[in-house]
N, C-alpha and C positions, 0 to 999 in steps of 0.2 A: 122613188120618183123625185125626191128632193135633191139627191146628190148626183144623179145622172147614171146612165147605164154601165159605165166603165168603172165606177167607184169600187165595187167589190173586187173585181178582177185586179185592178191596179193596187189596191190595198193588200190583197193576198200576195201579189208578187213582191211588194215592198217588205212585208213582214214575215212571209213564209208561213202564215197561218191560214186556216180554212174559212169557208164562208160562214159557218156557224159562229166562229169567233168574231168575225167582222160584224155580223148582225148584232151580237151581244154588245160589242163596243159601241156600235151606232146607237143602240137603245140607251146605253149609259150616258153617252154624250148628250143625246137629245134630252134626257131627264135632268142631268146635272146642270146643264145650261138653260133648262126650261125653254127649249126651242119651239115646242108645239104652239104655245100662245104667241110667240114671235111670228111663226109662219101663218097662224090664223090672222094676225094683224096685217101681215103683208097681203094675204089673200083678200082681205076686206077692202083693199085699195082698188079692186077691180073697177074699171070705168071712172076712177077718180084721179089716177095718175097714168102716164104712158106705160104700156106693157113692157117696154124696154127698161124702164126704171124699176118696175116690179122684179124683172129678171135680175137686174143688178143687185137689188136688195137681197134676193134669195142667195145670190152668189157670195155675198158677205158671210152668210151663215154657213155656206158650203165650205168656204176656206177654213173657218173655225172647225167645222166637222172633220175635215180631212186631217188637220193637224192633231186634233184631240183624239180622234179614233186611233190614229197611229200611236199616240202617246200611251193610251190605255192598253193597246195590244202589246206594246214593248215593255211597259213598266209595271203593269198590274199583274196580279196572280191569275193563274188559269186553273180551271175554267172561270171566266169572269162571272161575278155575282152581281146582277143588276141592282138588287135592293141594297146590298152592302156597299157597293162602290158609290151609288147615288147618295146614300146616307153619309158616307165619308167625305165626299167632295162638294156636294151642293152648298153646305154652309160656307165653305171657303170661297166659292164663286160669289155667293151673296155678299160676303164680307168685303171682297175685293171690289165688287160693283159699288158698294156703298162708300168706299174709301177712295175712289178714283180722284176726287178733287184734291186729296191730300198727298197721294203717292206720286202723281205726275207733276213734272216741273212745268214752268210757265210755257215753254215751247211746245211740249207735248199736249198740255191742256188747250193751247191755242189751235193745234192741229185737230184735236178732237172737236172743239167748238166749230171749226171750219167745216168739218164733215157733217155735223149736225145742221149747220146753217144751209149747206148745199142741199141736203135732202129736204129739209123743211121748206126751203124756197121753191121746191118742185111739188109741194102739196102733201108731203109726208107729215103726219102729226108729230108734234115736238117730242112726245114721250117715246114714240117708236123710233124717231130719228136718233134720239140719244142712245137708245138700247143698241141700235145697229152700229152707230159710230164707235161704241165701246167694244165691239166684238174683237177687233184686232188686238186690243190690250188684254181682254179676258182670255184669249187663247193661251196665255201663259199660266192661267189659274191652276191646272193640275200640277205643274212643277212647283208653284208657289205653295200650294197646300201641302205637298209632300215635304218641302223644305221646312215649312212651319212646324210640321209634326216632328221632323228630325231634330230641329234646333230648339224647340220649345218656345218659339216666337209667334207673335200674332201675324196673321196673313198680311195685314197692312204694313207691318214693320219689315217683313221679308220683301214685299213688293217694292218698298221704297229703295232698299239696297239693290234689288234685282234691276230695276229700271235705271237707278243711278249708275250701276256698272255698265249697263247697255250704252248709256250716253258716254261714259268716260272712255270706253274702249271701242266705240263706233260699231257695236255689234248690230244694231238695227240698220245702220248705214251699209254695212257689209252685206247683210241679208238682202237689202234692196238692190244692191249692185249685183249680187249673185242671181237674183230673179231676172235681172235684165241682161245677164251675160250672154254673149253669142255662143251658141252651141251648134255643132254640125251633125251630130248623130245621137242615137239613143244612149250610147255609153257616156258621152259627155253630159247629157242631161242627167243621167243617173249620178255622175260624179258631182255635179253642181248640187243636186238634191241632197246628196250625202254630206256635202260641206255645210249646207244650210242647217241640216239636222245637227251637225257638230257644233255650229255656232250657237244654237239654242242650248245644247248640252254644256258648252263652255260657260255660258251665262249662268246657268244653274249651278255648275260646279264652283264658279267663282263666288257666287252668292253664299254658298255653304261655307267656303273657306273664310270669307270675310266675317260672317256671323259667328263662326267658331273661333274668331280671333280674340275674344274675351271682352269686347266692349259691352257696357251695360245696355239694357233694353231701352232705356230712355235716351241714349245717345243718338243725335241726329244722324240720318243715313249718310249724308255727305261727309260727316266727320268720321264715321266708321270706315267708309271707303278710303278716305285719304290717309287715315292711320295705317290701314293695311298696306296701301301703296307705298307709304314711307319706308316700310320694312323691306321692300322689294324694288327699290328704286332702279338698280341697273337693268333688270329684266323688263321693268315697266318702260324705261326709256327706249329700249330696243323696239318694243311694241309700238310706242308712240311715234318713233321715227318711221317705222314701216307704214303706219296709218297715214302719216303726213305725205309720204311718197305716193301711196295709193290714191289719196284724195287729189293729188296733183295730176293724175293720169286722166286722159280724155275718156277712157273706157277701161273696165276691169275684165280680165279674162280668167280662164280656169287656172292657169299657172299662178297668177297673182293671188287668187283665192286660196289655192293650196298652200302657198307660203304664209299667208295670213293665218290660216287654220293651224299650221304648225307652230307659229309664234305664240298664238293664244294658248295652245296646249302646253307650251313651255312655261307660260305665265302661271298656269294652274299648278304645274309641277313645282315651280320655283317658290 
């Protein structure tokens, strides 16, 4: 009921897995991100805020659910083990939640604060508004936990590099443009969705490459990123030039996204 009637079917089509797998992944995401108390808090707003606002708040959790369920179906072992996956990932989600003030830059923190203020201004309690505003950031948590495990770094340290790379190479901007790209048919929608998935994968792969570059754990994230970039200046400059050209366009289409996707893949390989 929380994710809508088409969720299971669409997830099965996207991942090629069965309804039992989707149900297990749903339960894992629900428990890893502790969504039950969040939903209960939204339900408790009945007759206190407009119904349309309640629906919008639930949709914030649905967007996280959609991405995280797909992540576990693609990246975790099968059959999925609810207890094991929850134990492995919930502490990382909690650590990321606690460190958001330090891993986000001023612009991102300002956007998060604006989302909190918008909800609170419509009658949503401050604590609930903060939890909901953080969901778009927390959606990256499964990747960050896995990278932290692979590199031996703290989740907060991984997150600082991950979000720093996202800013540096416009990955969040590209995903936003992709979400708004004009598509004319089912296949174009599928192609755009695949590119969005690739952009998330590129951000994770770049984070691993940067963290494995040899910088000490106490080195600031911006320094770690810039040191890695300095060793790959020619390919970085090509990506930067492309991004500048894309930002100058009035609209981004599928062909432009495909070119950006290829350039970023080359950055990882380089």
